[in-house]
C-alpha positions as CSV (number, residue, x, y, z in Angstrom):
1,M,-1.2,-13.7,27.2
2,A,-5.1,-13.3,26.7
3,G,-4.8,-9.9,28.9
4,N,-2.2,-8.1,26.8
5,I,-4.0,-6.2,24.1
6,I,-0.8,-3.9,23.2
7,Q,0.2,-4.5,19.7
8,R,3.6,-3.6,18.4
9,M,4.1,-1.7,15.1
10,P,6.2,-3.1,12.5
11,M,9.6,-1.5,12.8
12,D,9.9,-1.6,8.8
13,I,7.3,1.1,8.5
14,S,8.6,3.5,5.7
15,P,8.8,7.3,6.5
16,R,8.5,7.8,2.8
17,A,5.2,5.9,2.6
18,C,3.8,7.7,5.7
19,R,4.6,11.0,4.3
20,A,2.7,10.0,0.9
21,L,-0.4,8.8,2.8
22,W,-0.6,12.2,4.5
23,A,0.0,13.8,1.2
24,S,-2.9,11.8,-0.2
25,V,-5.0,13.0,2.5
26,L,-4.3,16.6,1.4
27,L,-4.9,15.6,-2.2
28,V,-8.2,14.4,-1.3
29,Q,-9.3,17.7,0.3
30,W,-7.7,19.6,-2.5
31,S,-9.9,17.8,-4.9
32,D,-13.1,18.4,-2.9
33,A,-12.1,22.0,-2.9
34,F,-11.7,22.2,-6.7
35,P,-13.8,19.5,-8.0
36,E,-12.9,20.4,-11.6
37,S,-9.5,19.4,-11.0
38,R,-10.3,15.8,-9.8
39,V,-8.7,13.1,-11.0
40,T,-11.7,10.8,-9.7
41,K,-14.9,12.3,-9.5
42,R,-16.9,11.4,-6.2
43,G,-20.3,12.6,-6.6
44,G,-21.8,16.1,-7.3
45,G,-25.1,17.9,-6.1
46,A,-26.0,18.6,-2.6
47,F,-23.0,16.1,-1.4
48,G,-20.4,17.7,-3.8
49,R,-21.4,21.1,-2.5
50,R,-21.0,20.0,0.9
51,S,-17.6,18.3,0.3
52,R,-16.3,21.5,-1.2
53,D,-17.5,23.7,1.6
54,Y,-16.1,21.4,4.6
55,A,-12.7,21.1,2.3
56,C,-12.5,25.1,1.9
57,D,-13.1,25.3,5.9
58,W,-10.3,22.7,6.4
59,F,-7.7,24.6,4.7
60,G,-5.8,26.8,7.2
61,S,-7.2,24.7,10.1
62,R,-5.0,23.0,12.9
63,D,-5.8,19.7,11.2
64,F,-4.7,21.2,7.9
65,H,-1.1,22.3,9.3
66,Q,-0.9,18.9,11.0
67,V,-1.5,16.9,7.9
68,C,0.9,19.2,6.0
69,A,3.9,18.7,8.8
70,L,2.9,14.9,8.2
71,A,3.3,14.9,4.5
72,G,6.5,17.2,4.8
73,L,4.9,20.2,3.6
74,D,5.0,23.7,4.8
75,G,1.4,24.7,5.6
76,S,1.9,28.3,4.9
77,S,3.3,27.5,1.2
78,V,0.2,25.3,0.7
79,M,-2.3,27.8,2.0
80,S,-0.6,30.6,-0.1
81,R,-1.4,28.1,-3.4
82,F,-4.7,27.3,-2.1
83,H,-5.6,31.1,-2.0
84,A,-4.0,31.6,-5.3
85,R,-6.2,28.9,-6.8
86,L,-9.1,30.1,-4.9
87,R,-8.9,33.6,-6.5
88,Q,-8.0,32.0,-10.0
89,E,-11.4,30.1,-9.5
90,Q,-13.5,33.2,-8.5
91,A,-12.0,35.1,-11.3
92,A,-13.4,32.6,-13.7
93,G,-16.9,32.3,-11.9
94,C,-16.4,28.8,-10.7
95,A,-16.3,29.3,-7.2
96,S,-18.7,30.9,-4.9
């Protein structure tokens, strides 16, 4: 049927793989917030600064909590660790 554009999702989607996907979204934001902890570098300069600012603003947002839930993580616990890391960075003079 040419008019039928609804596609069916495969039934073999792994919940574990879905959680890993959302955990990777969280990891990218963490890496942008704390660039010195990156496993892979994605640029610096103004781009890096904007990425860091965006990531820091993202933590604690509604989207952040949704991503944590989809990753199977408690958003409040992740936020506690984020704030602890931010204080550590600020004490070391690494964050503004």
